[in-house]
N, C-alpha and C positions, 0 to 999 in steps of 0.2 A: 514031346519031344524037345531032343537040348539042340542049344543056339552051340555055335562054333567055340565057342567060351568053355562047353560041357555044362551049362547050367543049362535048367529046366527055362525055354521061352516061355512069357505069359500067353493063354488062349484066352480066347475072344468066342464071345457067345452070337451065334448069327440065326437069326431068327427068321425063319422059314417065311415065306408068303410078306415078308415085310414090302411096302409101298417105296420102289423107285422110279427115277422120273427118267425115262431113257430119254439119249440122244435127239431124238428126233422131235419127240415131246415137250422140251427144251426149247429148242429151234422156236414150234413151232408159239407155245409161251411165250418169248420174249417179242419175235414178231407182232404179237398181237397188243404184248402190254407196250411194246413201245409206239404204236400205232394209237393207244390210248392215251397217253402222254402228249402225245402230237394234238388230238379233241379235246386233251384238256386246254392244252395252253391255249389254243384257236380259240377256245371261248370264252375263257380267258382277258385276252389282249386288252380289254379297256379298262383294266384293272391292276395288268400285270409293269411292275418297270419295264420299261424298253432294255428291251436282249435278254429277258430273263422269260425262264422256258420250267414246266416241270419235265422230270426227264427221267427216266427207268435205271434204275438202280442193278437188283439183282434177284435171284428165286431161292428160295429156300426150302426145304422141306422138313416142318420142324412138329415135333408132339406140342398140341395146344397147351400145356402146363410151361413149353418153356417159348409161347411168343409172350414179348414184350412190348405192350400198347401203353400210349401217355396214359396217363391215370388222373391226368392234373384238369382245372376243373374248366376249360377252356378245352378242351381234348374233344373231338366229336366222332361219332360212331353210328355206322346204320347198319343194319340188318337186312339180308336179302334171301331170296330162295332163287333156285333155279327152277323155273314154271316148268319143265319137262323132266325134270330130274328131284329125287328127294336131297337136294344135298342144299346146305346154306352157307352163305359166306358172308364176308362184312369189309368196310370200307370206313379206316379208321385215318383222320387227321391228326396231329401232334397241335397241342394245344398252343404251340408257337406259330405253326400255319395258321391255324383257326384266327387267330390273333393278327395275322401279316394279314391276311385275308381281309378280313372284317375290315381291319383300318383301311386297306388301298380301296373297297367298296363304298368308306362312308367321309373318302377324302382325306381321309388324316393321316398322320406319318405315324409309323408302329412303331411302338413300344415295346419293349421287353414284355411277354403275360408274366404274370405273378396268381400262383395256385391260389394265394389265397383273395384274389378278386376275380370273381366269376362273370361273365356276359353281363351285361343288362339284359332287358329282354328283347330289346330293339335287335341289340348285338347277337343277343341266341336266335332272333328269324334268318336274320341272315347269313349266319355259322350254318341253319342247315337247311337255308333255300341253296346255298351253295354249294353244299356237299349231294342235294338230290338232283341239283345239274350236273355235277361231276357222274353220278349214276347213272343218268339217263345218256351220256356217252357209252357209261362202260355197259351198259345194254344196249346200243348200238354196235358195239364191237365186239360182243358176248355174239350175238344171233345172229352179224355177217360170218364168224367164225365160225356157226353150228354148234355153239353151246348152251344155248337156249337164252329164252328171254330171262329177267331178273321181275319179278316178283316178290308180293308180302313184307314190302319196304316200309323199316320201322326204327324210330329211334332207340338204344341200348345202351343203359346201366355199366353190364359185366359182358365180355365176350363168351367166360364159362359159363355161365348160364343162358344165354341168350343162340349160343348156337346146336347144346342141346347134346353135345359130343362128349368123352371122358377125355381126364385129361391128358392122357396115354394116344390118342388115337391125332393121327399125325393130319395136319394143315400143309397148303402149299401156300406159302407167305409169298407178298411181290411188292418190293419195295422201290417209292420214288419219293425225290428231292426239286426243292427248288434249285436253278443254277447256281453255284461256289455260295450255297447255304444248305449245308446239311442237314442243320438244326431245324429246318424245315422242309419238315417230311410228313409222308402219309405211306400206311399201307393198305395192300388188299388180299383177304385169304380168302380160302373157303378147303373144305374137305378132300382129300388128295383122289378122292373117288370118280372126282370129276375130269381126270388125266386121262382115262383110259377114252373120253370122248373124243380125246385129239388125234387117237389111233381110228378109232372105230366110224368115228364118222367122216372119215376122211378129209378131215383139215389140211394134214400135211403127210408127206408119203415121200420118202426119201431112200434110195437101194445105200442099205451099210454095206454090202458084201465084203467093199474094199475098204472099209475101213474109215474112221474119223480123220487122218491124214490124206486121203485119197477125195473124202465130202469137199474137204478145205482147198485143196487143189481146184477141186472143179468148182467152187466158190469162188474162189479168187480169180481164176481167169473171165468170169462173166464180166461184161462191159454194163456201164452204170456211168446215165447223165450226171457231171457236176456242175449246181449254181452259185456262181458268187452272189449273193443278196444283197445290195448297195444300200436299200431302204425297204423298209412297209411303212404302209400307214393308211388309214382307213378317210377314206373321200366319198362324198354324198354319189350318185351313179351321174344325177344330172350336170354336176361339173366335168366327169369324164367324157361326157356328151359333147361339153361345151371345150375340148381342147381340140388345137386346130393346129397345121406344120407351120414350125417356129415358136409355138408357148415353149416356154423355159417354165420346167416344175421343181423345186428348191427339195432337197434329198434332206431328209431329218438332220441334227446336229449328230457330230459324231465321227473318227476318222477310221474305223472301222468295221468292217462288212462280214455278215456271214457266209461261211464254208459250207457249205450245203450237198446233200448227194441224196437224187430221190424226196428230197424236201426231209430228211432226218441234217440237222446241226454237225457239222462234225467239229468244227473251229472256227472263232474268229481269225482274221485275213484282213492286211492294209494290201492296196491296190498303189500300186508303182508302176508309172510312165514313163519310158527311157525311150524318147524319140518316136518311131512308129510303133513302138511294141508297150506293154500292160504286163507288167508282173504281178504274181501272187504269191504274198510272203504271208505263213501262218503263224498266227501272233500265240494262239493258245485254243489247246482243244477242249471240247464239252466234259469228255472224260474224266 
């Protein structure tokens, strides 16, 4: 084929049967893993800094050979299998995130992780307990979505060896990070064959004959409840039972509030009161 300049245009090889993630499957995966991120954040409330949250980044379909996972001595990775399907997956924390979470749980000031300084036995135990807790939340969401439960969970040294896939086989890679700290990241990955369950099991169904623009227009018109969270904290039930009319509750320190829609944090905001009216000013987006 010749281009408009008269020269031959480069040809590209098309791979028949190559795995793709369809639009409705991508929507389902994003929905599932945004909820996973929220569940992780809730389970770590006691040792995450105020205002921090684990956030979903993106989805990529990559061959195993192209998947880059932190190989530092402090990085943590565990393998799992989907119980109802012969599909392997993994959850991997970067060394920086593992060090941060361990320091938080020990009540220490987080320091920069050094590859040459591995975890002590106690720190390793805490890191592994943390990642197993995260896998428990992941298991709950996957079972709820009809993907099956996670079984055969184990630590691993090499993803390439543990997964048992050829280097050219495709994996679905889902990435997350801690609020405003992209170096504190983690990844979930599994064989691309599992995405077929997102349509076969009825996890999500969207009429696409109108095209993506039509879907976006319909979604944009859907009503959604929005909350302004001035503060959140933990309190014993007995203290809540003792509250009476006229009691005052002191809000946590800070001038900003969370602007959230159906539990998903959209950004930070300030509340301004003018006369009898209160106004919301968006300060910073979480995206």
